[in-house]
NUVEXVO-536392 format. One record per atom (N, C-alpha, C): z, x, y; residue in three letters. Coordinates in steps of 0.05 Angstrom, whole numbers, padded with zeros to 5 digits, always signed. Layout:
BEGIN
ZXYala
...
END
This chain:
BEGIN
-00306-00318-00175met
-00286-00309-00157met
-00289-00322-00130met
-00268-00336-00121arg
-00267-00349-00095arg
-00251-00330-00077arg
-00264-00318-00057leu
-00252-00297-00042leu
-00250-00304-00012leu
-00225-00303-00002leu
-00220-00306+00026leu
-00217-00279+00039leu
-00233-00274+00060ile
-00232-00249+00074ile
-00224-00255+00103ile
-00201-00247+00112thr
-00195-00249+00140thr
-00208-00226+00154thr
-00215-00230+00180gly
-00230-00209+00193gly
-00258-00206+00182gly
-00269-00228+00173leu
-00295-00228+00159leu
-00318-00217+00176leu
-00316-00221+00202arg
-00338-00212+00220arg
-00334-00184+00231arg
-00312-00171+00224gly
-00306-00144+00234gly
-00322-00123+00219gly
-00318-00099+00227phe
-00332-00076+00215phe
-00329-00075+00185phe
-00304-00074+00175val
-00299-00072+00147val
-00307-00098+00133val
-00301-00120+00146gly
-00308-00146+00134gly
-00337-00149+00128gly
-00354-00140+00146gln
-00383-00142+00142gln
-00392-00125+00117gln
-00380-00101+00115his
-00387-00084+00092his
-00375-00095+00066his
-00352-00107+00068leu
-00339-00118+00044leu
-00356-00142+00033leu
-00366-00159+00051gln
-00383-00180+00043gln
-00408-00170+00027gln
-00420-00149+00038his
-00443-00137+00025his
-00436-00126-00002his
-00413-00113-00004gln
-00406-00101-00030gln
-00399-00123-00050gln
-00387-00145-00041val
-00381-00168-00059val
-00407-00179-00070val
-00426-00184-00053arg
-00452-00196-00062arg
-00467-00176-00080arg
-00464-00151-00075lys
-00477-00130-00091lys
-00465-00129-00119lys
-00438-00128-00120arg
-00424-00124-00146arg
-00419-00150-00161arg
-00414-00172-00146phe
-00407-00197-00159phe
-00423-00220-00147phe
-00449-00221-00153pro
-00467-00240-00140pro
-00460-00269-00144pro
-00444-00276-00164gly
-00436-00303-00168gly
-00411-00312-00153gly
-00400-00293-00138ser
-00375-00299-00124ser
-00380-00316-00099ser
-00359-00331-00091glu
-00360-00347-00067glu
-00342-00336-00045glu
-00354-00330-00022ile
-00338-00320+00001ile
-00331-00345+00017ile
-00306-00350+00021leu
-00297-00375+00033leu
-00299-00373+00064leu
-00299-00397+00077pro
-00300-00397+00106pro
-00278-00381+00119pro
-00285-00367+00141ala
-00265-00350+00154ala
-00244-00366+00169ala
-00220-00354+00172ile
-00199-00366+00189ile
-00203-00355+00217ile
-00209-00373+00237pro
-00215-00363+00264pro
-00192-00347+00277pro
-00168-00356+00274asp
-00145-00343+00288asp
-00121-00343+00270asp
-00114-00320+00259ile
-00091-00319+00240ile
-00064-00323+00255ile
-00064-00322+00281arg
-00039-00328+00296arg
-00032-00358+00295arg
-00052-00374+00288asp
-00048-00403+00287asp
-00038-00411+00259asp
-00012-00413+00255ala
-00001-00417+00229ala
-00011-00443+00216ala
-00014-00464+00231gln
-00024-00489+00220gln
-00053-00487+00210gln
-00069-00473+00226ala
-00097-00470+00218ala
-00099-00453+00192ala
-00083-00433+00191val
-00082-00416+00167val
-00074-00432+00143val
-00053-00448+00146glu
-00042-00465+00125glu
-00064-00484+00115glu
-00078-00496+00134lys
-00099-00516+00127lys
-00121-00504+00110lys
-00131-00480+00118val
-00153-00468+00104val
-00144-00460+00076val
-00121-00447+00073ile
-00113-00438+00047ile
-00106-00461+00028ile
-00094-00481+00039ala
-00087-00505+00023ala
-00112-00519+00013ala
-00133-00520+00030ala
-00158-00533+00022ala
-00175-00517+00004ala
-00177-00491+00009glu
-00196-00474-00005glu
-00185-00462-00031glu
-00159-00457-00032lys
-00145-00446-00055lys
-00160-00421-00066lys
-00161-00400-00050pro
-00175-00375-00059pro
-00162-00362-00084pro
-00179-00350-00100asp
-00169-00333-00122asp
-00157-00308-00112asp
-00168-00297-00090his
-00159-00273-00078his
-00162-00275-00047his
-00145-00261-00033cys
-00148-00258-00004cys
-00147-00228+00003cys
-00167-00219+00016val
-00167-00192+00027val
-00162-00194+00057val
-00139-00185+00065his
-00130-00188+00093his
-00137-00164+00110his
-00159-00167+00125leu
-00169-00146+00142leu
-00164-00151+00172leu
-00161-00177+00180ala
-00159-00184+00208ala
-00136-00168+00221ala
-00142-00155+00244ala
-00122-00139+00257ala
-00132-00130+00284ala
-00113-00123+00301val
-00119-00106+00324val
-00120-00078+00312val
-00144-00067+00311ser
-00149-00044+00293ser
-00152-00017+00306ser
-00147-00015+00332thr
-00149+00011+00345thr
-00123+00017+00359thr
-00117+00043+00360ile
-00092+00052+00373ile
-00093+00045+00403ile
-00117+00049+00415gly
-00119+00044+00444gly
-00115+00014+00451gly
-00127-00004+00435ala
-00123-00033+00441ala
-00095-00041+00437ala
-00081-00031+00417ala
-00053-00038+00412ala
-00035-00027+00435ala
-00042-00004+00445arg
-00027+00008+00467arg
-00030-00009+00492arg
-00054-00018+00497lys
-00059-00034+00521lys
-00046-00062+00520lys
-00046-00074+00497ser
-00036-00101+00494ser
-00016-00103+00470ser
+00007-00091+00473pro
+00025-00089+00450pro
+00034-00116+00439pro
+00040-00135+00457asp
+00048-00162+00448asp
+00027-00175+00431asp
+00002-00172+00439his
-00020-00184+00424his
-00022-00170+00396his
-00018-00143+00396ala
-00020-00129+00371ala
+00002-00138+00352ala
+00026-00142+00362trp
+00048-00152+00344trp
+00042-00180+00335trp
+00031-00197+00352asp
+00025-00225+00344asp
+00005-00225+00322asp
-00016-00208+00324val
-00037-00208+00303val
-00028-00193+00278val
-00020-00168+00282asn
-00016-00150+00260asn
+00009-00156+00243asn
+00030-00166+00256leu
+00054-00173+00241leu
+00055-00204+00236leu
+00057-00219+00257his
+00061-00248+00254his
+00037-00262+00242his
+00013-00254+00249gly
-00011-00265+00237gly
-00012-00259+00207gly
-00005-00234+00200thr
-00005-00227+00172thr
+00015-00244+00156thr
+00038-00248+00168leu
+00059-00264+00154leu
+00050-00293+00151leu
+00035-00303+00171asn
+00024-00331+00169asn
+00007-00333+00144asn
-00011-00314+00140val
-00030-00315+00117val
-00014-00311+00091val
+00004-00292+00091ala
+00019-00286+00066ala
+00036-00310+00058ala
+00049-00323+00077arg
+00066-00346+00070arg
+00050-00369+00059arg
+00026-00373+00071ala
+00009-00395+00062ala
-00001-00389+00034ala
-00008-00364+00028met
-00016-00356+00001met
+00006-00361-00019met
+00030-00353-00012leu
+00053-00356-00030leu
+00059-00386-00035leu
+00056-00403-00015arg
+00061-00432-00018arg
+00040-00446-00034arg
+00015-00440-00029his
-00007-00456-00040his
-00021-00444-00064his
-00022-00417-00066val
-00035-00404-00088val
-00019-00380-00097val
+00005-00385-00107pro
+00024-00363-00114pro
+00014-00344-00135pro
-00006-00353-00151his
-00016-00335-00172his
-00040-00319-00163his
-00048-00323-00138ser
-00072-00308-00128ser
-00063-00281-00115ser
-00082-00263-00114thr
-00076-00236-00104thr
-00079-00236-00073thr
-00060-00223-00060phe
-00062-00219-00031phe
-00064-00189-00027phe
-00088-00180-00019leu
-00092-00151-00015leu
-00090-00146+00015leu
-00071-00129+00023phe
-00066-00123+00051phe
-00078-00095+00057phe
-00096-00095+00077ala
-00106-00070+00087ala
-00087-00059+00108ala
-00069-00042+00098ser
-00049-00029+00115ser
-00064-00004+00128ser
-00050+00017+00132thr
-00063+00041+00144thr
-00046+00066+00138thr
-00060+00088+00134ala
-00046+00114+00132ala
-00033+00122+00158ala
-00041+00110+00180glu
-00028+00116+00206glu
+00002+00110+00205glu
+00010+00092+00187ala
+00038+00085+00185ala
+00055+00108+00176ala
+00044+00128+00163tyr
+00060+00152+00155tyr
+00068+00169+00180tyr
+00051+00167+00201gly
+00058+00179+00226gly
+00068+00208+00225gly
+00092+00212+00236thr
+00103+00240+00238thr
+00110+00252+00211thr
+00111+00236+00189thr
+00115+00247+00163thr
+00093+00267+00155thr
+00069+00263+00167phe
+00047+00282+00162phe
+00055+00311+00171phe
+00075+00313+00188gln
+00082+00340+00197gln
+00095+00357+00175gln
+00100+00345+00152arg
+00109+00361+00129arg
+00088+00381+00121arg
+00062+00374+00127gly
+00041+00393+00120gly
+00031+00391+00092gly
+00041+00371+00077thr
+00032+00367+00049thr
+00016+00342+00046thr
+00002+00339+00024ala
-00013+00314+00019ala
+00008+00292+00011ala
+00008+00271+00027leu
+00029+00250+00023leu
+00022+00231+00001leu
+00041+00225-00015thr
+00039+00204-00036thr
+00050+00178-00024thr
+00048+00157-00040glu
+00055+00130-00030glu
+00084+00126-00025glu
+00101+00144-00036asp
+00130+00141-00031asp
+00139+00157-00006asp
+00120+00168+00009ala
+00128+00183+00033ala
+00139+00163+00054ala
+00159+00171+00070pro
+00170+00152+00089pro
+00150+00144+00111pro
+00152+00119+00119leu
+00135+00109+00142leu
+00149+00118+00168leu
+00134+00130+00185ala
+00146+00140+00211ala
+00125+00137+00232ala
+00117+00112+00239pro
+00094+00108+00257pro
+00099+00120+00284pro
+00077+00131+00296gly
+00079+00145+00322gly
+00066+00130+00344gly
+00056+00106+00340asn
+00043+00091+00361asn
+00046+00061+00355asn
+00039+00044+00374thr
+00043+00015+00370thr
+00026+00004+00348thr
+00001+00012+00346tyr
-00016+00003+00324tyr
-00003+00009+00297tyr
+00005+00034+00293ala
+00017+00042+00267ala
+00043+00027+00262ala
+00059+00022+00283ala
+00084+00008+00280ala
+00080-00021+00271ala
+00060-00034+00283thr
+00055-00062+00275thr
+00046-00064+00246thr
+00029-00045+00238lys
+00019-00046+00211lys
+00042-00038+00191lys
+00058-00019+00199ala
+00080-00011+00181ala
+00100-00034+00178ala
+00105-00048+00199ala
+00124-00071+00198ala
+00113-00092+00178ala
+00087-00098+00180ala
+00075-00118+00162ala
+00076-00107+00133ala
+00070-00082+00130asp
+00070-00069+00103asp
+00098-00073+00090asp
+00119-00067+00105leu
+00146-00069+00095leu
+00154-00098+00090leu
+00146-00116+00108ala
+00152-00145+00104ala
+00139-00156+00079ala
+00115-00148+00074leu
+00101-00157+00050leu
+00113-00145+00025leu
+00123-00121+00027gly
+00137-00109+00004gly
+00161-00126-00004gly
+00176-00136+00017ala
+00198-00154+00012ala
+00189-00180+00000ala
+00166-00190+00009met
+00156-00216-00001met
+00147-00214-00030met
+00140-00189-00039ala
+00132-00186-00067ala
+00156-00193-00085ala
+00180-00188-00076arg
+00204-00195-00091arg
+00209-00226-00092arg
+00196-00240-00073glu
+00198-00269-00072glu
+00175-00282-00087glu
+00157-00266-00098gly
+00135-00278-00114gly
+00107-00273-00104gly
+00104-00262-00080leu
+00078-00257-00069leu
+00064-00235-00085leu
+00040-00241-00094arg
+00025-00221-00110arg
+00009-00203-00091arg
+00024-00187-00077val
+00012-00170-00056val
+00007-00142-00066val
-00016-00131-00059ile
-00022-00103-00063ile
-00027-00091-00036ile
-00013-00069-00030arg
-00015-00057-00003arg
-00032-00032-00005arg
-00055-00032+00009met
-00073-00010+00009met
-00069+00006+00035met
-00067+00032+00034arg
-00064+00048+00058arg
-00088+00067+00060arg
-00110+00056+00072pro
-00134+00073+00075pro
-00131+00093+00097pro
-00142+00117+00092phe
-00144+00138+00112phe
-00169+00132+00129phe
-00175+00150+00147asn
-00198+00145+00165asn
-00223+00138+00150asn
-00236+00117+00158his
-00262+00110+00146his
-00282+00101+00167his
-00306+00107+00161thr
-00328+00102+00180thr
-00353+00094+00166thr
-00373+00087+00181gly
-00399+00079+00170gly
-00415+00065+00191gly
-00440+00057+00184pro
-00456+00043+00203pro
-00443+00017+00213pro
-00445+00012+00239gly
-00435-00013+00250gly
-00407-00010+00262gly
-00395+00014+00259gln
-00368+00017+00270gln
-00368+00020+00300gln
-00347+00010+00313ser
-00345+00011+00342ser
-00343+00040+00352ser
-00353+00044+00376cys
-00352+00070+00388cys
-00323+00077+00398cys
-00304+00059+00393asp
-00276+00066+00397asp
-00266+00086+00377asp
-00282+00091+00356phe
-00275+00109+00334phe
-00291+00135+00336phe
-00280+00156+00326val
-00291+00183+00333val
-00319+00188+00324val
-00326+00181+00299val
-00352+00188+00289val
-00375+00173+00304val
-00373+00146+00307pro
-00394+00134+00323pro
-00392+00141+00353pro
-00369+00149+00362ala
-00367+00157+00390ala
-00384+00182+00395ala
-00382+00201+00376phe
-00400+00225+00378phe
-00429+00218+00373phe
-00434+00202+00352ala
-00462+00196+00344ala
-00476+00181+00366ala
-00462+00163+00380ser
-00476+00147+00400ser
-00483+00164+00425ser
-00465+00183+00431gln
-00472+00201+00453gln
-00496+00219+00446gln
-00496+00229+00422ile
-00518+00245+00413ile
-00544+00229+00413ile
-00543+00204+00404ala
-00567+00187+00404ala
-00577+00183+00432ala
-00559+00179+00451arg
-00567+00176+00479arg
-00581+00201+00490arg
-00570+00224+00482ile
-00582+00249+00490ile
-00610+00252+00478ile
-00612+00245+00453ala
-00638+00247+00439ala
-00659+00229+00452ala
-00651+00207+00463lys
-00670+00188+00476lys
-00673+00192+00506lys
-00660+00214+00516gly
-00663+00220+00544gly
-00647+00202+00563gly
-00627+00189+00552leu
-00611+00170+00568leu
-00585+00183+00578leu
-00579+00207+00569gln
-00554+00220+00577gln
-00560+00250+00578gln
-00549+00263+00598lys
-00553+00292+00599lys
-00540+00306+00575lys
-00549+00329+00567pro
-00539+00341+00542pro
-00510+00351+00544pro
-00492+00332+00545glu
-00464+00338+00549glu
-00449+00317+00533glu
-00430+00325+00516ile
-00415+00307+00499ile
-00385+00308+00507ile
-00374+00285+00513ser
-00346+00283+00519ser
-00330+00280+00494ser
-00309+00296+00491val
-00293+00297+00467val
-00263+00296+00473val
-00247+00290+00453gly
-00218+00293+00454gly
-00210+00318+00440gly
-00189+00316+00423asn
-00178+00338+00408asn
-00196+00344+00384asn
-00210+00367+00385leu
-00228+00374+00363leu
-00214+00388+00340leu
-00189+00396+00344asp
-00175+00412+00324asp
-00161+00395+00303asp
-00157+00370+00309ala
-00143+00352+00289ala
-00159+00351+00263ala
-00145+00350+00241gln
-00158+00348+00215gln
-00150+00321+00202gln
-00170+00307+00191arg
-00165+00281+00179arg
-00180+00279+00153arg
-00171+00260+00136asp
-00185+00254+00111asp
-00204+00230+00117asp
-00229+00235+00116phe
-00249+00215+00123phe
-00263+00204+00098phe
-00269+00178+00098leu
-00283+00165+00077leu
-00305+00148+00088leu
-00324+00141+00071asp
-00344+00121+00078asp
-00332+00093+00074asp
-00337+00075+00093val
-00326+00048+00091val
-00334+00034+00065val
-00358+00040+00055arg
-00367+00027+00031arg
-00351+00036+00006arg
-00341+00060+00006asp
-00323+00069-00015asp
-00296+00055-00013asp
-00287+00051+00012val
-00261+00037+00016val
-00264+00008+00006val
-00286-00005+00012cys
-00290-00032+00003cys
-00291-00034-00027cys
-00303-00014-00040asp
-00303-00013-00069asp
-00274-00010-00080asp
-00257+00005-00066ala
-00230+00007-00075ala
-00216-00020-00074ala
-00221-00035-00053tyr
-00209-00062-00051tyr
-00218-00080-00074tyr
-00244-00079-00080leu
-00255-00096-00101leu
-00245-00086-00129leu
-00241-00061-00132asp
-00231-00050-00157asp
-00203-00062-00163asp
-00187-00065-00142val
-00160-00077-00145val
-00163-00105-00156val
-00181-00121-00143leu
-00183-00149-00150leu
-00194-00154-00178leu
-00208-00134-00188thr
-00221-00138-00214thr
-00210-00119-00236thr
-00187-00108-00230ala
-00175-00089-00250ala
-00170-00103-00276ala
-00173-00088-00298asn
-00169-00100-00325asn
-00140-00109-00328asn
-00121-00094-00318glu
-00093-00101-00318glu
-00084-00106-00290glu
-00075-00130-00283pro
-00066-00136-00256pro
-00044-00116-00247pro
-00046-00107-00223leu
-00026-00088-00213leu
+00000-00102-00207leu
+00022-00088-00209thr
+00048-00099-00203thr
+00050-00108-00174thr
+00059-00132-00168pro
+00062-00141-00141pro
+00079-00121-00124pro
+00070-00115-00100gly
+00083-00096-00084gly
+00072-00068-00086gly
+00053-00063-00105thr
+00041-00037-00108thr
+00029-00027-00082thr
+00032-00001-00077ile
+00020+00012-00054ile
+00000+00033-00065ile
-00024+00034-00053leu
-00044+00053-00061leu
-00056+00066-00036leu
-00054+00093-00035asn
-00069+00108-00015asn
-00099+00106-00022asn
-00115+00103-00001val
-00144+00104-00005val
-00154+00128+00010val
-00158+00150-00004cys
-00165+00175+00009cys
-00180+00194-00010cys
-00191+00215+00000ser
-00205+00234-00017ser
-00188+00257-00025ser
-00165+00262-00011gly
-00149+00285-00016gly
-00158+00310-00002gly
-00180+00307+00014glu
-00191+00330+00029glu
-00191+00324+00059glu
-00187+00344+00075thr
-00189+00340+00104thr
-00212+00356+00116thr
-00220+00347+00139arg
-00241+00361+00155arg
-00233+00359+00184arg
-00240+00379+00199ser
-00233+00378+00228ser
-00253+00360+00243ser
-00243+00349+00265ile
-00260+00333+00283ile
-00283+00351+00293ile
-00277+00376+00298arg
-00298+00395+00307arg
-00321+00397+00287arg
-00314+00398+00261ser
-00335+00401+00241ser
-00352+00376+00240ser
-00341+00352+00245ile
-00356+00328+00245ile
-00377+00328+00268ile
-00368+00337+00291leu
-00386+00339+00314leu
-00408+00359+00308leu
-00401+00382+00296asp
-00421+00402+00290asp
-00441+00391+00270asp
-00432+00377+00250asp
-00450+00366+00229asp
-00469+00345+00241asp
-00459+00328+00260leu
-00476+00309+00272leu
-00497+00322+00290leu
-00490+00343+00304leu
-00509+00358+00320leu
-00530+00371+00302leu
-00522+00381+00279thr
-00542+00392+00260thr
-00561+00371+00250thr
-00550+00348+00243ile
-00567+00326+00233ile
-00587+00317+00254ile
-00578+00316+00279ser
-00596+00306+00301ser
-00615+00327+00311ser
-00608+00353+00308gly
-00624+00374+00320gly
-00620+00377+00350gly
-00598+00366+00360ile
-00592+00366+00389ile
-00573+00390+00395ile
-00578+00402+00419asn
-00560+00422+00430asn
-00547+00409+00455asn
-00520+00411+00457ala
-00507+00399+00479ala
-00481+00414+00486ala
-00474+00412+00511glu
-00449+00424+00521glu
-00426+00405+00513glu
-00404+00417+00504ile
-00380+00401+00496ile
-00360+00402+00518ile
-00352+00378+00527val
-00333+00375+00550val
-00309+00359+00541val
-00285+00370+00545thr
-00261+00356+00538thr
-00254+00335+00559thr
-00250+00310+00550asp
-00244+00288+00568asp
-00214+00281+00564asp
-00197+00285+00585pro
-00169+00279+00582pro
-00163+00251+00572pro
-00180+00232+00579asp
-00176+00204+00571asp
-00179+00200+00541asp
-00193+00219+00528arg
-00197+00217+00499arg
-00175+00232+00483arg
-00156+00244+00497leu
-00134+00258+00484leu
-00111+00238+00479leu
-00101+00237+00455arg
-00079+00218+00448arg
-00052+00232+00454arg
-00033+00216+00464pro
-00007+00228+00471pro
+00009+00238+00446pro
+00004+00227+00423ser
+00020+00235+00399ser
+00002+00241+00375ser
-00017+00259+00379asp
-00036+00266+00358asp
-00022+00283+00337asp
-00028+00277+00311ile
-00018+00293+00289ile
-00038+00314+00282ile
-00031+00340+00280pro
-00050+00361+00274pro
-00066+00357+00249pro
-00052+00350+00226val
-00065+00347+00200val
-00054+00323+00186val
-00072+00305+00177ala
-00064+00282+00162ala
-00078+00283+00135ala
-00062+00289+00114arg
-00074+00292+00087arg
-00060+00273+00068arg
-00076+00260+00051gly
-00065+00242+00031gly
-00069+00251+00003gly
-00054+00240-00015asp
-00056+00245-00044asp
-00068+00220-00057asp
-00091+00224-00071ala
-00105+00201-00083ala
-00099+00198-00113ala
-00079+00212-00123thr
-00074+00213-00151thr
-00070+00185-00163thr
-00054+00168-00149leu
-00046+00142-00160leu
-00070+00123-00162leu
-00087+00122-00141ile
-00109+00103-00142ile
-00130+00113-00163ile
-00132+00139-00166thr
-00151+00150-00186thr
-00141+00144-00214thr
-00116+00148-00219ser
-00105+00144-00246ser
-00103+00114-00253ser
-00098+00097-00232thr
-00094+00069-00237thr
-00120+00054-00240thr
-00139+00060-00222leu
-00164+00045-00221leu
-00189+00061-00229leu
-00186+00087-00230gly
-00210+00104-00235gly
-00227+00107-00210gly
-00216+00099-00187trp
-00232+00100-00162trp
-00234+00129-00152trp
-00257+00136-00142arg
-00262+00161-00129arg
-00283+00157-00107arg
-00282+00174-00087arg
-00303+00174-00067arg
-00330+00179-00081arg
-00350+00162-00074gln
-00377+00165-00086gln
-00398+00174-00067gln
-00395+00167-00041ile
-00416+00172-00021ile
-00411+00199-00008ile
-00431+00216-00009ala
-00429+00243+00003ala
-00424+00241+00033ala
-00407+00258+00044trp
-00401+00256+00072trp
-00425+00260+00090trp
-00443+00277+00082glu
-00468+00281+00097glu
-00484+00256+00099glu
-00484+00240+00077asp
-00499+00215+00077asp
-00486+00194+00096asp
-00459+00195+00096thr
-00445+00177+00115thr
-00452+00184+00144thr
-00450+00209+00151leu
-00457+00217+00178leu
-00485+00211+00185leu
-00504+00215+00167arg
-00532+00209+00173arg
-00535+00179+00177arg
-00522+00162+00161asp
-00524+00133+00164asp
-00513+00124+00191asp
-00490+00136+00199val
-00479+00129+00225val
-00497+00137+00248val
-00508+00161+00247tyr
-00526+00171+00268tyr
-00551+00154+00269tyr
-00563+00148+00247glu
-00588+00132+00247glu
-00582+00103+00257glu
-00559+00093+00251asp
-00551+00066+00261asp
-00549+00067+00292asp
-00537+00089+00302cys
-00534+00091+00331cys
-00561+00095+00344cys
-00579+00109+00331met
-00606+00113+00342met
-00621+00086+00344met
-00618+00069+00323arg
-00630+00043+00324arg
-00620+00025+00346arg
-00594+00028+00352lys
-00581+00011+00371lys
-00584+00021+00400lys
-00592+00046+00403thr
-00593+00057+00430thr
-00620+00049+00443thr
-00618+00035+00465ala
-00642+00026+00479ala
-00658+00049+00490ala
-00684+00047+00490thr
-00701+00068+00501thr
-00710+00060+00529thr
END
């Protein structure tokens, strides 16, 4: 398997490389594309390397970053994605293009209060979600033109190495600093009442690889939620991390951490990915949290 991974050096990309080497040691991971906004550079790499599969991870991947630089987010998340997809269709039309979309694209549809299936309307509520939803829809149209695209919509996922722009390492890093005496026993938080479906990034990577190695190739344009079907509150995650660490701390709400359009509950339906690929979450949530906390402890200077 000759595999092209865009966003190779990012959080998910690093874990995906590890899972590829673990599961398929004979596979070749191709050189990364430095900038997917450069259509000529993208074309050159794909024409030369002719990957069997492309997992497209490269993105402006946080709501905050997209909000601060919306033009950049559109350039990367929509136009960069189209650069890669068009080059794949031109040079390796029989190869799989796996697009890491996002459950954020469902947006206000989560207000239904039910577990959403893949046919739920996209109703993005922020710039990041809008850019990803636009790319998701554009690729769906390209599937009718011959692009062998599979659209994955992962829900929240975390693990060791994730940026503190995300909630689990944001909590874990503060707790680690308290544990090492670098911060007073006070933790800044946003909305603790929101409920989300959380996964371990390594389980998400396995879902991507399961698509590429399925016994029966999936129909181009297929959409798959990557979720557990269960939700947990942000408050419970903080409580669990405090229990793991043995730390007691005061909880302080920081207005800067509150999002202007937060969805109270985001729940997904995993029936399709389970029935199609046999994929299920394998890593216990407590193990994920412990791995994130221990990673933050290692990285926190004493």
